[in-house]
N, C-alpha and C positions, 0 to 999 in steps of 0.2 A: 596215666602217661608216666614214664620212667626215664631215667637218665643213667649214662654210665659214669660211674664214680671212678675217677681217674687218680684222685689223691688217697693214699692209704694212711692208716693210722695203726698204732700198737693194740688198739682196743679190738679191732676186727681181724687181727693176725695177718695184717699186711694183704689180704685178698682184695681183689678188684671184683666188684659186683654192681648191682643196680640198686638204686634207691628211690623211693617215691618221693614226689615233691611235698613239701610242708604242708601247703595249701590246696585244697581240691580244685580242679580245673573244671569239672563237669557240674551238673545240678542234680538236685535230687528229683525223684519222679513228680512230687507235687510242684517244683518249680518249673519243670518242663510243661507240665499241664498249663501253669500260668502263662507261660510264653506262648503256648499255641493258642490259648484262648484269647490272648491280648490281639490277636489279629484281626478279631471281630469288633473290638472296641474302636470307636472313633476318637479323634483328636479332642471332640467336646468332653469325653470322660476325663480328661486330665484337668479341666478348669473346674472351680468350685461353683456350686450352683448359684446363679444370679437371680434377680426378680422375675425376668421372663421364664427362666427354666422352672421356677417354683410356681409360677402362675400357669404355665403350661401343664405341669404336672397336676395341679388342682383341677384345671378344666378336662383335660384329656385322660386322666387316670395316672397311677403311680408307674414309673418305669423302674426296671431293675436297676439297682446301683451297682456299678461293677468294681466299686472300692473295696479294697480288702482291710480288714481290721488290723492284721499284722503289718507293722511299719515296714520290715524289711521286705515282705512279700509284696507290698503296694509299692515299694520304689522298684522292685523288678518289674512289676506290671507297667509302671508308668515309662520306665526305659524302653521296654518291650513294644508298648504302643507307638512310642515316638520312632523306634527302630523301625517297625512295621510300615509307617508312614514316610519316614524320610531316610531309611538306610543307615548308612554310616554317619550321616550329618544329623546327629541327635544333638539335644541342647547341652551345653556344659553343666548346668544346674542339675539335669537328671543323671549325668555321670558322677557328679559330686555325692549325690544323694545315695546312689547305687553303691559306691565304694564306702560311703559313711555307714550303710547299713550292714556292712560285714562281708559283702562280697569282694573279691579279688580281681586284678587285672586279667588274669587268664580267663576267668569267667567271663568278663566283659567282651574279650576277644571272641570267645566261643560263641556268645550270644549273638553278637553282631554278624559274625560268619555265617551262623546258622540261618538267621532271619534274611541276610542277604542272599543267600543261595536259595532260600525257599521264595523269596519274592520274584526271582527270576524264571521260576516255573510257570 
C-alpha cells in the first residue's frame, strides 16, 4: 500500500512521489497459513487444558495440540480463531495480545476484514 506524499523537503529535491508506509499492512505467507488453519480450530483450543481434557486425552489418546511455540504466532492464531467464530466481536484481551506481539492496527484491520469476508462464503 502506498500513499501520495504531498509535503516536499529539500532532501528529495522537492519532488512529489509515493512512499511506502513504515509498518507492513499484510502478513507473511506463514502468517496467512496460520490464519487459514485457525478456521478449523475450535474455541476449546484457546483454553488451557483442565482435568477433564487431560483425562479424556489419557483415555482416548493424544489429540494434536494446535498451540504454537512462537508467542507472536500463537497470539495471531488465538485472534484468528476468535475472529473465525465471532467475526469483529473478538475479545479485547486477544486484541491487546496481538498488538503487544508486534503486529499493528493495519494488520488487525486486514485480518478481521479477510476473515469476515470468508465467513460470508
